[in-house]
MARGU-415549 format. One record per residue (C-alpha): residue in one letter; x, y, z. Coordinates in steps of 0.5 Angstrom, whole numbers, padded with zeros to 4 digits, always signed. Example, Ala and Ser with C-alpha at 12.3 -4.5 7.8 and 13.67 -1.06 7.14 Angstrom:
MARGU-415549
a+0025-0009+0016s+0027-0002+0014
***
This chain:
MARGU-415549
m-0038+0176+0089g-0036+0169+0086l-0032+0172+0080s-0028+0177+0085s-0026+0171+0089k-0023+0167+0084i-0020+0173+0081l-0017+0174+0088k-0014+0167+0089a-0011+0167+0082s-0008+0174+0084l-0005+0171+0090v-0002+0165+0086v+0001+0169+0081f+0004+0173+0086a+0007+0167+0090i+0010+0165+0084a+0013+0171+0081f+0016+0174+0088p+0021+0169+0089l+0023+0169+0082l+0024+0177+0082l+0028+0177+0088i+0033+0172+0085v+0034+0176+0079t+0035+0182+0083l+0040+0179+0087m+0044+0176+0081y+0044+0183+0078q+0047+0186+0084n+0052+0180+0085s+0054+0181+0077l+0055+0189+0078y+0059+0187+0085d+0063+0182+0081h+0064+0187+0075f+0066+0193+0080e+0072+0188+0083q+0075+0187+0076l+0075+0195+0075p+0081+0199+0078r+0080+0201+0085e+0080+0208+0084k+0074+0208+0079v+0070+0204+0084f+0071+0207+0091g+0074+0213+0089e+0081+0216+0091r+0080+0217+0098i+0079+0210+0100q+0084+0207+0095n+0089+0204+0101i+0083+0200+0104t+0085+0193+0102v+0081+0187+0100e+0083+0183+0107g+0081+0189+0111l+0074+0189+0107r+0074+0181+0109a+0075+0183+0116t+0070+0188+0116d+0064+0184+0113k+0066+0176+0113s+0059+0175+0110n+0060+0178+0104a+0067+0174+0101v+0071+0179+0096p+0075+0175+0091e+0082+0176+0091v+0085+0181+0087q+0088+0177+0081k+0096+0178+0079d+0097+0181+0073s+0097+0175+0067s+0104+0177+0065q+0107+0177+0072q+0103+0170+0073t+0106+0167+0067r+0113+0169+0069i+0113+0166+0076t+0110+0159+0073r+0115+0159+0068e+0121+0160+0073k+0117+0155+0078l+0117+0150+0072v+0124+0152+0070n+0122+0154+0063g+0118+0148+0061l+0123+0143+0064l+0118+0140+0069p+0111+0137+0068t+0105+0142+0069s+0101+0136+0072g+0101+0130+0076f+0104+0132+0083d+0101+0134+0089e+0105+0141+0091e+0105+0140+0098s+0108+0133+0098c+0114+0136+0095l+0115+0143+0096s+0122+0144+0093r+0120+0142+0086f+0115+0149+0086e+0120+0153+0091s+0127+0152+0089y+0126+0158+0084l+0125+0163+0089y+0132+0161+0092r+0136+0162+0085k+0137+0167+0080t+0134+0166+0074s+0138+0162+0070p+0141+0165+0064h+0140+0158+0060k+0133+0156+0057p+0132+0148+0055s+0131+0147+0048p+0124+0145+0046y+0127+0138+0043l+0129+0136+0050i+0122+0138+0053s+0119+0134+0048k+0123+0128+0050l+0122+0129+0057r+0115+0129+0056n+0115+0123+0052y+0119+0119+0057e+0114+0121+0062k+0109+0117+0058l+0113+0111+0058h+0115+0111+0065q+0107+0112+0067r+0106+0106+0062c+0112+0101+0064g+0113+0104+0071p+0113+0099+0077h+0107+0095+0079t+0103+0097+0072r+0100+0092+0068f+0106+0092+0063y+0111+0092+0068n+0108+0085+0071r+0108+0082+0064t+0115+0084+0063i+0117+0080+0070i+0113+0074+0068k+0116+0074+0061i+0123+0074+0063i+0122+0069+0069k+0118+0064+0064s+0124+0065+0059g+0129+0063+0063t+0136+0064+0061k+0134+0065+0054g+0132+0072+0051a+0125+0075+0052a+0122+0080+0047t+0118+0085+0052n+0114+0091+0050c+0118+0095+0056k+0125+0095+0057y+0129+0097+0064i+0135+0100+0066v+0136+0099+0074w+0141+0104+0077t+0145+0101+0083p+0149+0106+0088a+0157+0106+0088n+0161+0111+0093g+0159+0118+0096l+0153+0122+0094g+0156+0126+0089n+0158+0120+0085r+0151+0117+0086m+0148+0124+0083m+0152+0124+0077s+0152+0117+0075m+0144+0118+0076v+0144+0123+0071a+0148+0120+0066t+0144+0113+0067f+0137+0117+0066l+0140+0121+0060y+0142+0114+0057a+0135+0111+0059v+0132+0117+0055l+0136+0116+0049t+0135+0108+0049e+0127+0108+0051r+0128+0105+0057v+0125+0106+0064l+0130+0108+0070l+0129+0105+0076v+0133+0106+0082q+0135+0102+0088f+0135+0106+0094n+0138+0103+0100t+0137+0105+0107d+0142+0110+0107m+0138+0114+0101v+0131+0113+0104g+0128+0120+0105l+0133+0124+0100f+0129+0126+0094c+0122+0126+0092e+0119+0122+0086p+0121+0126+0079f+0116+0123+0075p+0109+0124+0075s+0104+0119+0077s+0109+0114+0078s+0115+0112+0082w+0122+0111+0080i+0124+0106+0086l+0126+0099+0085p+0120+0095+0088e+0123+0090+0094n+0121+0084+0090f+0124+0085+0084p+0127+0078+0082f+0133+0079+0078i+0138+0083+0083n+0142+0078+0087n+0139+0072+0083k+0145+0067+0081r+0140+0065+0075y+0141+0072+0072k+0148+0073+0073e+0151+0075+0066t+0155+0080+0065y+0157+0085+0060e+0164+0082+0059s+0161+0075+0058l+0156+0078+0053l+0162+0080+0049h+0166+0074+0050k+0160+0070+0047d+0159+0075+0041k+0166+0074+0039e+0166+0067+0039n+0159+0066+0035n+0156+0073+0033s+0151+0070+0028q+0148+0066+0033l+0148+0070+0039i+0142+0070+0043a+0142+0076+0048p+0140+0075+0055s+0134+0078+0058v+0138+0081+0064l+0145+0083+0064h+0150+0086+0069l+0154+0092+0067n+0159+0096+0071l+0162+0103+0069q+0166+0104+0075h+0172+0108+0074t+0177+0103+0071h+0182+0103+0065n+0182+0096+0063s+0175+0093+0064p+0171+0091+0058e+0166+0096+0059r+0171+0101+0056f+0168+0099+0049f+0161+0101+0052h+0161+0107+0048c+0162+0103+0041d+0156+0102+0036h+0157+0095+0036s+0156+0094+0044q+0150+0098+0043d+0147+0094+0038l+0148+0088+0043l+0145+0092+0049q+0139+0094+0045k+0137+0087+0045v+0137+0086+0053a+0130+0087+0057v+0133+0089+0063l+0140+0092+0065i+0143+0092+0072f+0147+0098+0072m+0153+0101+0077s+0157+0107+0076d+0160+0112+0080q+0162+0116+0073y+0159+0122+0070f+0160+0118+0063v+0155+0123+0059s+0161+0125+0054s+0162+0118+0052l+0155+0118+0049f+0157+0123+0044i+0161+0118+0041i+0155+0113+0039s+0153+0115+0032s+0146+0113+0034f+0146+0118+0040n+0150+0124+0037q+0145+0128+0033e+0139+0127+0039l+0144+0129+0044s+0146+0135+0040k+0138+0137+0039m+0137+0136+0046f+0143+0140+0048p+0145+0145+0043k+0150+0148+0049k+0153+0142+0051d+0155+0144+0058t+0148+0145+0061i+0146+0137+0061f+0147+0136+0068h+0144+0143+0070y+0138+0141+0066l+0137+0134+0068g+0139+0135+0075r+0134+0140+0076y+0129+0135+0073l+0131+0129+0077f+0133+0132+0084h+0128+0135+0089p+0130+0134+0096s+0124+0131+0100n+0120+0136+0105e+0124+0134+0111v+0131+0136+0107w+0128+0142+0104g+0125+0144+0111t+0133+0144+0113i+0135+0148+0107n+0130+0153+0108r+0131+0154+0115f+0138+0155+0114y+0138+0159+0108q+0133+0164+0112a+0137+0164+0118y+0144+0166+0115l+0144+0167+0107a+0137+0170+0106k+0139+0178+0108a+0146+0178+0105d+0147+0182+0099e+0152+0177+0096r+0153+0169+0098v+0160+0166+0097g+0160+0158+0097l+0166+0155+0100q+0167+0148+0099i+0173+0144+0102r+0175+0137+0101l+0181+0134+0103f+0182+0127+0100n+0189+0126+0104p+0188+0131+0110d+0194+0128+0114l+0199+0129+0108t+0197+0137+0108p+0198+0141+0114y+0192+0145+0116e+0196+0152+0115t+0197+0150+0108i+0190+0149+0106m+0188+0156+0110g+0193+0160+0106q+0191+0157+0100i+0184+0159+0101l+0186+0166+0103n+0190+0167+0097c+0185+0165+0092t+0179+0169+0095l+0183+0175+0097q+0187+0175+0090h+0180+0175+0086k+0176+0179+0091i+0172+0174+0093l+0173+0176+0100p+0175+0183+0102e+0181+0184+0106l+0182+0186+0113d+0183+0193+0115t+0189+0193+0120r+0191+0200+0120n+0185+0203+0124g+0184+0198+0129a+0178+0194+0131v+0173+0199+0130a+0170+0200+0123s+0168+0207+0121p+0160+0208+0121r+0157+0208+0114k+0150+0210+0112t+0150+0203+0108q+0154+0197+0109t+0153+0191+0105l+0153+0184+0108k+0157+0178+0105s+0155+0171+0107v+0160+0166+0107l+0157+0158+0107v+0163+0153+0109a+0162+0146+0107s+0167+0142+0109l+0168+0135+0114h+0173+0139+0118p+0171+0145+0123e+0177+0149+0123y+0177+0152+0116g+0170+0155+0118e+0172+0157+0125n+0178+0161+0123l+0175+0165+0117k+0169+0167+0122a+0174+0169+0128m+0178+0173+0122y+0172+0177+0120l+0170+0178+0127s+0177+0181+0130k+0177+0186+0125p+0173+0191+0120t+0174+0190+0112v+0177+0195+0108t+0171+0195+0104g+0167+0196+0110e+0163+0190+0108i+0160+0186+0114v+0162+0178+0113g+0158+0173+0116v+0161+0166+0116y+0157+0160+0117q+0158+0152+0117p+0152+0147+0117s+0156+0141+0119h+0163+0138+0120e+0162+0131+0120e+0170+0130+0120k+0170+0123+0116q+0165+0122+0110k+0160+0116+0111s+0157+0114+0105f+0153+0109+0107d+0149+0113+0113n+0143+0116+0112t+0144+0122+0116h+0150+0124+0113n+0147+0124+0106i+0142+0128+0108k+0147+0133+0111a+0151+0133+0104l+0145+0134+0100t+0143+0140+0104e+0150+0143+0103m+0150+0141+0096y+0143+0145+0095l+0145+0151+0099l+0152+0152+0095s+0148+0152+0089f+0144+0158+0092c+0150+0162+0092d+0153+0167+0087v+0160+0165+0087l+0163+0159+0089v+0170+0156+0091t+0171+0148+0090s+0176+0143+0091s+0179+0139+0086a+0176+0133+0083s+0170+0133+0088t+0164+0131+0086f+0160+0134+0091g+0162+0141+0088y+0161+0138+0081v+0153+0137+0083a+0153+0144+0087q+0156+0148+0081s+0152+0145+0076l+0145+0145+0080g+0147+0153+0081a+0149+0154+0074l+0156+0156+0077k+0163+0156+0074p+0167+0156+0080w+0174+0158+0082i+0177+0151+0083l+0183+0150+0089h+0189+0146+0086k+0190+0140+0090a+0196+0141+0095l+0201+0136+0094d+0205+0138+0100a+0206+0143+0105n+0207+0149+0100i+0201+0153+0097p+0200+0152+0090s+0201+0157+0085p+0196+0160+0083a+0192+0158+0089c+0186+0157+0084v+0183+0157+0077r+0177+0159+0074d+0173+0153+0071f+0171+0154+0064s+0165+0150+0064m+0159+0148+0070d+0158+0141+0068p+0162+0136+0072c+0168+0133+0070y+0168+0125+0067h+0174+0123+0071h+0176+0116+0067p+0174+0117+0060p+0175+0111+0055t+0182+0111+0053h+0181+0106+0047d+0177+0107+0041c+0172+0101+0038r+0178+0098+0035g+0182+0098+0041n+0187+0104+0039s+0189+0108+0045a+0188+0116+0045h+0181+0116+0043d+0178+0123+0044l+0171+0125+0046p+0168+0130+0042y+0165+0137+0045t+0170+0136+0051s+0176+0139+0054k+0181+0137+0059c+0179+0138+0066a+0182+0144+0070d+0182+0140+0076y+0184+0133+0074s+0189+0131+0069f+0186+0125+0066g+0179+0127+0066v+0175+0131+0060k+0169+0135+0061l+0163+0138+0056s+0164+0145+0054
***
């Protein structure tokens, strides 16, 4: 009896240990089978008769047994990721998707770009991002650089990090073009780009560089400090007087706004670049898209050609890389697009900018718009023979026209025109104009938000008609990879003939390129450029 009691106790102990283990193993085995079944085609698991039952339906039936989501095909997921990140142009990490929706959603609104960034451009951008993380605002290297420059006084300071500070000039279109050009210069010279956004640009864009900021700190000590006032002109003057013993300043102001006579016309010369390379901080102002002049600089030419085998894609790539509307702006863009453009079979963007509205009658501009759009089949003609009622059709296409203009009358007239009579093609034409500010307000934040909204909406269109010499239109066409129809500038009450011309390049026009070579001779030609179709003095990459 004593032995039997001991055996019974031992058996109970073994059972108490073994039973829980057996139960756990059984559950794990069942779960592994369940996971295996989830990876099989649904008809092999559940049979043909319940093939239409969805995973969401199963979840609703039994929430206690969570069913893994059905994974997308790997090739489809790869394609979506590639398009979302613009074929590798955008970094894959370092951003919170919810904080900047436009960065990850813009691809949904545009056709897949026919252009692919070169591997060399992508590698240069990744290298720049590392530089910006290391030397960006409030980093250890940034703080050391500031302290070193302050201690050096007016003498040049050798620093581990160098900077170019972009400062604003003119309207938002000019600013975005000059920012792209300045960023490209920063990449070529291994400088960190910092931007001075005043109150009129607050809340427009997301941060473009991962895990860092491009916003110039408010306590940056060199912008309005009279102690650091040396200009590019004074540097050239010193260089001319005493080249052998020239000490470059730590901080230098450089102004590349449109002009034909300033010393900055020699900015593109190799010797000037040698001088600027010694400067730790360049404080930069420009309203020009001066990218094409960088090709003149021998040390840049080969790099640029490797980065951009197709020259007229420069703003297209760098604009999509840099400019991501903030969630506030993106919300407005998204709501307008979904309400008026999303269901259209074709979207037409019409951007009308009048630089001297008092000199050209409204009737002339309206006639020019109709001559251009009707002649080139951009908009359909009205059917004036069959009355105001169109014959019913089984299928009708919708054409949405987005009008971007400071003036309301052009959009209103087009809308009334297509509401009054049917079209000869049977198309339904809807005309929509987001805003009409009457006058440009370059230093108003609300105005700039509206401007950025309309630039992006225009870039989502399939066909674009723009006004001559408008930087607003340049930004839209480059972001959208569009070659627009350009309305010739009307100089009087007569409609220009032809009313418009098709542009040969999607890149912006450089309105005031350098007119002298590095020896001071006039009529200097820029490589890879042609005369702009809309501005006789300008050139553009093609």
